[in-house]
C-alpha positions, -999 to +999 in steps of 0.1 A: +391+669-328+368+688-354+397+714-367+419+689-369+387+671-393+387+705-412+427+709-414+424+675-432+400+682-453+412+719-463+444+708-466+435+680-488+414+705-516+449+730-509+471+694-522+445+685-550+440+717-566+475+724-562+485+691-579+465+701-612+474+739-616+505+718-611+502+693-641+476+719-659+485+748-652+521+754-648+536+743-678+570+729-660+560+690-666+552+694-697+581+707-708+597+684-698+582+656-715+588+647-756+570+636-785+577+603-803+594+609-833+567+584-859+540+584-829+519+575-857+540+544-866+543+536-829+507+538-816+496+521-843+527+489-839+515+488-803+477+488-811+485+454-833+512+438-810+494+448-770+470+429-762+464+438-729+471+470-707+499+474-681+538+483-671+557+474-699+595+473-697+623+468-723+642+452-724+632+421-706+644+391-693+616+374-701+613+363-737+587+336-756+617+307-756+623+316-721+650+339-700+678+356-712+714+344-692+728+378-674+754+391-704+723+385-732+704+410-706+734+433-705+739+433-742+705+443-752+707+470-717+733+479-731+728+488-764+694+503-759+666+520-760+658+510-721+625+519-708+590+514-700+549+517-710+517+521-692+496+517-721+463+521-715+441+501-749+408+521-744+412+555-719+377+570-720+393+604-720+423+633-702+406+639-671+373+616-658+345+622-627+367+581-620+407+599-625+392+631-600+377+610-572+404+588-574+429+619-569+405+639-544+405+603-522+445+603-526+452+637-517+432+635-481+447+603-476+478+626-483+460+651-463+454+629-431+492+617-430+506+641-431+481+659-406+489+627-382+526+634-387+525+673-379+502+664-348+525+639-334+552+668-337+534+697-326+557+705-292+580+706-318+568+721-347+554+742-331+547+773-347+541+782-386+573+777-397+585+745-385+557+729-397+563+742-431+599+732-433+585+696-420+554+692-441+578+708-476+604+680-459+582+650-462+578+660-496+614+658-501+617+624-484+583+612-508+601+626-537+636+605-527+615+572-528+599+577-558+609+599-584+645+605-573+643+564-575+631+567-612+660+589-623+684+567-607+676+537-615+649+544-650+669+571-665+647+598-658+660+633-670+674+665-644+648+682-660+619+665-650+634+647-614+637+684-603+601+701-611+586+671-590+608+680-565+601+712-566+564+696-568+561+679-543+579+709-519+554+730-521+527+704-528+539+703-492+544+731-482+510+744-489+493+720-465+519+723-437+510+760-441+472+747-436+476+731-408+497+757-390+460+778-384+439+744-377+474+734-351+469+744-312+499+760-302+512+741-277+510+752-240+541+771-227+556+755-200 
């Protein structure tokens, strides 16, 4: 049990470091993000118009006077632009100790869940290669349920969507590789 606990902690640390490297060192995410034209104008407008932090969607079916009809909403949608904004009004810094702690905790929980799956599948996934492939496949599953959905429904750019796929694949494969050294090989019958 101690060995599995060490596996979870080690895989969690590896995944946390991978995520940090993926977002801050490798330029693939930044290459997919565009700068808003007239950013100062847009930011100044948002400071005046938006009074609460939150997740904002546009166009919205809600108006100050009620709801749009389906036809009105479809018309706004097809004319564009369509999107969402996550707005924070007083964010202290891009990287904070709170974000690091929450990110590390999330990585540990991710590793714990992956470790649980690999432990449960230890008879079928009984070598380094099969554990790594199973883990990578679970990374694709996570991607399908998150960024692929964003690409499908919110028109996330294909480049960004593929970068996030590579990120999940590599991150989960690394955790599977780490776990392989902490899971005992099953006894041959």
